C-alpha positions as CSV (number, residue, x, y, z in Angstrom):
1,X,0.0,0.0,0.0
2,X,1.3,3.5,-0.9
3,X,2.3,5.7,2.0
4,X,1.6,9.4,1.3
5,X,-0.3,12.4,2.7
6,X,-1.9,15.3,0.9
7,X,-2.5,18.5,2.9
8,X,-3.6,21.8,1.4
9,X,-1.6,24.6,2.9
10,X,-4.7,26.8,3.4
11,X,-6.2,24.0,5.5
12,X,-3.4,24.2,8.1
13,X,-4.0,26.9,10.8
14,X,-2.0,30.1,10.7
15,X,0.0,30.2,13.9
16,X,1.4,33.8,13.6
17,X,-0.3,35.1,16.7
18,X,0.6,31.9,18.7
19,X,4.3,32.5,18.0
20,X,4.2,36.2,18.9
21,X,4.0,37.6,15.3
22,X,1.6,40.1,13.9
23,X,-1.0,38.2,11.9
24,X,-1.7,41.3,9.8
25,X,1.9,41.3,8.4
26,X,3.0,37.7,8.9
27,X,1.7,34.2,8.3
28,X,3.2,30.9,9.4
29,X,1.7,27.4,8.9
30,X,3.5,24.5,10.4
31,X,3.0,21.4,8.1
32,X,5.0,18.8,10.1
33,X,2.1,17.3,12.1
34,X,-0.6,17.5,9.4
35,X,1.7,15.8,7.0
36,X,2.8,13.2,9.6
37,X,6.5,14.0,9.1
38,X,8.9,12.1,11.4
39,X,12.4,13.3,10.5
40,X,12.1,16.9,9.2
41,X,9.7,19.8,9.2
42,X,8.1,21.9,6.5
43,X,6.7,25.4,7.1
44,X,5.0,28.0,4.9
45,X,5.8,31.6,5.9
46,X,4.6,34.8,4.4
47,X,6.1,38.2,5.2
48,X,4.0,41.3,4.4
49,X,5.4,43.6,1.7
50,X,6.4,47.3,2.3
51,X,6.1,47.0,6.1
52,X,8.8,47.6,8.7
53,X,8.1,46.8,12.3
54,X,8.7,49.3,15.2
55,X,11.4,48.6,17.8
56,X,10.8,45.7,20.2
57,X,8.2,44.3,17.8
58,X,8.4,40.5,17.4
59,X,9.3,40.9,13.8
60,X,12.6,42.5,14.8
61,X,13.8,39.3,16.5
62,X,16.0,36.7,15.0
63,X,16.5,33.1,16.0
64,X,19.0,30.3,16.0
65,X,19.0,26.6,16.8
66,X,21.2,24.1,18.7
67,X,20.9,21.2,16.2
68,X,18.4,22.1,13.5
69,X,19.5,23.4,10.1
70,X,17.1,25.1,7.8
71,X,16.6,25.7,4.1
72,X,14.4,28.8,3.2
73,X,13.1,28.6,-0.3
74,X,11.6,31.8,-1.6
75,X,8.7,31.0,-3.9
76,X,7.3,34.5,-4.5
77,X,8.2,38.1,-3.9
78,X,11.6,39.5,-3.0
79,X,13.1,39.2,0.4
80,X,16.1,40.1,2.5
81,X,17.7,37.8,5.0
82,X,20.0,38.7,7.9
83,X,22.6,36.1,8.9
84,X,24.7,37.0,12.0
85,X,24.1,40.6,10.9
86,X,25.0,40.2,7.2
87,X,22.1,41.3,5.1
88,X,21.6,39.7,1.7
89,X,18.9,40.2,-1.0
90,X,17.0,37.1,-2.0
91,X,15.3,36.6,-5.4
92,X,12.3,34.4,-6.1
93,X,13.2,30.7,-6.7
94,X,16.3,30.9,-4.5
95,X,17.1,28.6,-1.7
96,X,19.2,29.6,1.3
97,X,20.6,27.1,3.8
98,X,21.3,28.3,7.3
99,X,23.4,26.4,9.9
100,X,21.9,25.9,13.3
101,X,24.1,28.4,15.2
102,X,23.6,31.3,12.8
103,X,21.1,33.9,13.9
104,X,18.7,34.5,11.1
105,X,15.8,36.8,10.3
106,X,13.8,37.5,7.1
107,X,11.6,40.2,5.7
108,X,9.9,41.2,2.4
109,X,11.9,43.6,0.2
110,X,9.4,45.7,-1.7
111,X,5.7,46.1,-2.0
112,X,4.9,42.5,-2.7
113,X,4.6,39.8,0.1
114,X,7.5,37.4,0.3
115,X,6.5,33.7,0.6
116,X,8.9,31.0,1.8
117,X,8.7,27.2,2.1
118,X,11.1,26.3,4.9
119,X,12.5,22.8,5.4
120,X,14.2,22.0,8.7
121,X,16.1,18.9,9.9
122,X,16.5,17.2,12.2
123,X,13.1,18.0,13.6
124,X,14.0,19.3,17.0
125,X,10.8,21.2,18.1
126,X,10.5,24.5,19.8
127,X,12.9,23.6,22.6
128,X,15.7,23.9,20.0
129,X,14.9,27.6,19.3
130,X,16.6,30.6,20.9
131,X,15.2,34.0,20.1
132,X,17.5,37.0,19.8
133,X,15.4,40.2,20.5
134,X,16.0,43.5,18.6
135,X,18.2,41.6,16.2
136,X,17.1,43.4,13.0
137,X,16.5,47.1,13.7
138,X,17.0,49.8,11.0
């Protein structure tokens, strides 16, 4: 018997408010449990275009991990990523791998929303996340 799972992204609850992000400017849908993944995680993230958060806003935080590495695949829009303070521009259909210990943060670059599919392994859960407050302030 074939082993597969089909889950529409729109059918997975948006957890932006639950992770302390502004649901008017950010969307995050954790796909791991609905897909029944055991070894890695997949997440859909949308960053609102042409919006910059005020100081101490959750969108100014970065994060790093102890063991989990991540690949951020930008599927639409333009974005910027900050990696240990080094800011790079990211074009659509670009993948960026980030090692566990590197502090990272993303935002849309321009008027259009930036949508990412993020793949993380090994799946370590929220206990593996360390937030860095006021990481990206400009």
